[in-house]
N, C-alpha and C positions, 0 to 999 in steps of 0.2 A: 541707298541700300546698305540692309544693313551689314556689319562685318560680319563673318565667319566666328562662329566661339571657337575658342581653342579648345585642341586634340587632348584628351587625357595621356595619351601617349607621349608626347609632348610637353605639356603641359606641369610648370613647374608646383609643388605642393607643400602646403603651411599645415603642420597639426598647431592645435591653438588646446591648454589644459585652462581652466582657471583652478586656484588652489586653494585650500584655507587648511594648516593646520597639520599634515598629512605629510612628513615629507617621506616616511618609508614605503609607503602606497606611490607615490613619487618616484620614487629611485627604481623599483621594480616597472613602474610606466613607463620610465625613459629605457630602462635593460631592453624592453622588448623591441622599443623603436629601431635599437641601432642593430637590430637581427632582423629587420625587414627584409624582403627580394626588392621593395624598392623603398627607397628610404624618402625623409622628406629633405627639401633643403634647409626648413627655418624648423624652428620647434619653440612655437611661442609660449610662456608660462606668466600666469597674470597671478599673483602671488598675494592673497588680503590675508593671510598668515602671520604669526610674532615668533620672535627668539629661535627660528631655526635656522641653518646657514643650507638653505636648500640651495642656492644660488651655485655655492660651489659643488656641492654634492653631486649637483647635473652635470656641471663641467666634467668632474672626472670621468665619470657614465662615456658622456659624449667625446672624449678626446679621441681624436683620431676616424671617428666614422664619418666626417663628413657635413654632418650635421650643424646648422648655426644655432646657438642658442642665443633666442632674446627675454630674455628678463627683465619681467619689470612688477612692481610693486603696484597698490590700486586698493581702493575702498570695498570693503566686505560686498558682497550682492552677486551672484552666478548671473545674471542675465548683464551688468553693468562688466563685468571682469569680461564677458566675451563681446562685448562692444569695444572693449580696448582691444579686444586682439583683434578683431576685425580693421580697425583703423591699423594697426599694426602691419596685420600681413601682410606681405608681398606675392604671394604665391598665386595662382589660376585656379588653383580649388585648394579651399581652406576644410581640415578633419577636425572635428571637433569630439575632445573625449572629455568623461571623467578622467577625475587623479586616481580613482580605484579600479580602472581595467588595465588589461594586459592584452595584447596584440598577441594572434596568429601571427609565422613568420611572413605569409600572404596576403595578410588583410587590407593592405597599403595598394598593394598591385592589383587586387582583385576584385575591391570595391572601387578605383580610380577607373577602371575600366570598363564598369556601367557608365559611366556619363557621354561616351561615345556611342551608344545604343542606341536605336533607330526609334526613339519614341517621338508620340507630337502629343504636346510642345515638348522639345529638349531636353535631359534629365536636368535638375539643376538642384536635386539633394538626392544623396546616397546614405543609406543603413548598412551595418553588418548586420550579421546574427549572433546570437550570445551562445556561447557552448553551454554556457548553465542558468538557462533561461528562470524564471519562475515557474511553477509548477503547472502544466496547461491541462487544460478541458475539465470533468471532474465536477462535483453539486458546487464548489467554491466558485467556479468560474460561469457556473449557469445560475448561480444567485448573483452575480458581480455586473455579467447578460443583463439580465432580467431587470437591470434597472438602470441601462446604461451607464454602467461604469469600468473603468481600465480591465481589462481581463485579457487572460491570454491563450492562445490554443493552438495545436500541431500545427495542422493548418487548414485553407480554405480561403475565405474571402476577408482580407483586414474592412473594418471599419472603424469609421469616426461617429460617435454617438453626438446625441443635442449637445449635451454638455460638457462636450469636448475629452470625454472616456474614450479610449482607444482598444481597438480589440486586434493586438498582438499576434503575431504568427511566428511561434517558436521554430519551425521548421518547414521554410517554404520550401519547396519543390524545383519551382526558379527563379530567377531575376524579375520580380514583377511590383505592379504600380501597389503604393503604397498611398493611405490619406494624411498621414503625418510622420517623423519621425520621432524618434527617443534620444536626450540632450547626450545622454552618456556616449552615444555612438555614430553621428549624420556628421555630412561634409555636403559642402556646396562650393558652386562654383561662384567665383568670385563675381560675374553679373549678378550672381541674386541681390547682392548687399547695395544696388545701387539705388534699390529702393525699399529697403528693409535691414531694419536696427529689434533687437532683442527688446521687449520689454519689459520695465522694469514696474511692474505693477502692485507690488506690493512691498514692505519694508524687509531689505536684508534679504530675505531668499525669496524666492517664488515657485512654489510647484507649477509645473505643466506649463512653463515659458516657452519648452521647447514644440511643443505643441503650437500654443498660439503662433509661435514664430512659423513653424513647418508647417502651417494650416495656410496661412499669407503667402508665403514660399509658394506653394502647389495652386493658386487660383492663376499663376502664369507659366508656372515650370512642371515637371512631372516628377515625382521622387518614389523611388525603388528601394528595393530591398534585395541585398545580396545572399545567397544560401553560402558562397563559397567563402565570404570576408566574415572569420572567427574572431572573436574576442571573449576574455572572461572579464563581467563585472563582477567582484567580489563582495562589492556593497560594504565598503569600512563602515566600521562602527565608531569612526573616530566622527567627532562632528553632527552627529547625526540628531534630526528635531525629533523631541518626542510627538507621544503619540495625539497627545490633547492638540499643539501647535500643529501637527501636519492636518488634521482635522479640522481645526479652523481656515486651513490656510486652504483644503481643497473644497470648502463652500463656499469659498471668494471665488476660489480660481474655475468654479464651473458656471458660477455669475456671472465673473469678467468674459469667460466664451460664449457663453448664453447672450450675453445684453449686447453685445458687438459684433457677431457673426451670423447670427440665426435671426430668421424671421420668426415674428412673433405670433404666429397660429396659434389655434387653442391645441391641434396636436402636437404643439413644440414645446407650447408652454408644458401641456399634461408631461411630458417627453423630462422637461424640465425640473419639474417638482417632483416627477418622479427618484430623477439623482437624487436630489438634497433629500427625500425620505430617506430612500438608501443607504447614504454615507451615514444620517444619525441611527437609522435601525442597524447598521451593522457596527455600528461604536457600541451600540447599547447591548449587543448580542455580546460583544469584546469585554463589557462589563460583566455581563450575568455570569458568561463563562469560563472566563481567566480574572477574574477581578479587578481588569484593569484598564484604562490608566487609573482609577479611583475616578469616586463620585467626583469629588471638586475639579480637576482635572477638565472629567468629560465636559459638566458643568459648562465651563471656563471658555472648552474648546469652541461646544455648539454655539455658546453666548456671543463669544469673539466675533466668531465668522459670521453671524447672521447681524452682527453691530455695523460690521464691515459692507456688507450687502446691503441693508439697508441705508447706511451714509450714501453708497454710490448712488444708490435708488432715486434720494431727493436730492440728489445734483449736489453733496458734496463728496469730492473724490479724496481717497486716502493720501496724505500726506507721504510720499515716498523719498530715504533719506538720501 
């Protein structure tokens, strides 16, 4: 007989944050932890940065809060850093956040309650709701949706496209099932990690590794979004990828998702090709209207992305550091 799953009412909660050279953001994030109506018992920070006394700053903030700091150093790589946290976590539920988020005081309490909701299969992953989401709807969202790329709408039905792009909801009216979770605000039952780990399928940094992971989790568990669990994702400018690098990673990321998880029917192939064409078309449009990122950088982004796709397609996987 399968033992009963831990109840969120009684289970211990771990918060885990990978970080890289964002001391000020991490200080603000930790400050929002100590004000939670339901505090985690441990806070795991996996730091790949340099030259900052982050551990000391966090210890001062957490002093007297009852939250245990687990501070470790690791090589750079978002999926790698998250996997380090998974191996260290002792909680029944693990909440992952980006280092540039701040939580509303009831975030953890409201998100944790969703794990006990009577969905079938049981809830294995939970996502909160952003207080300042990307602008929803409008022509921009319609264009992205037409290409099967990630876009935002206020409410309705969330969707995971053939390419791995996601239709996220900015204002769900109730706790609802979703097909994928966003990395800055996702939480999982500990049991999920018995079968899954984050994949470091690109060197150093990966885009859409959160969709890749949560999609695999969704094959066995229900994922939900909670409107009452609120947080602000500030999107720190520190350490952001240049647009050309984002482009080449997205080109490959879509191929990675399509090649591993989608049936290669003519219709799906056409949707994948449309998504890749959409990425390039939107990048060209940005160049024409804004003069960014420059023709040389644009060519390098497109070329590098497709070289990685072709390398993988002929059976020569990318070497991940």
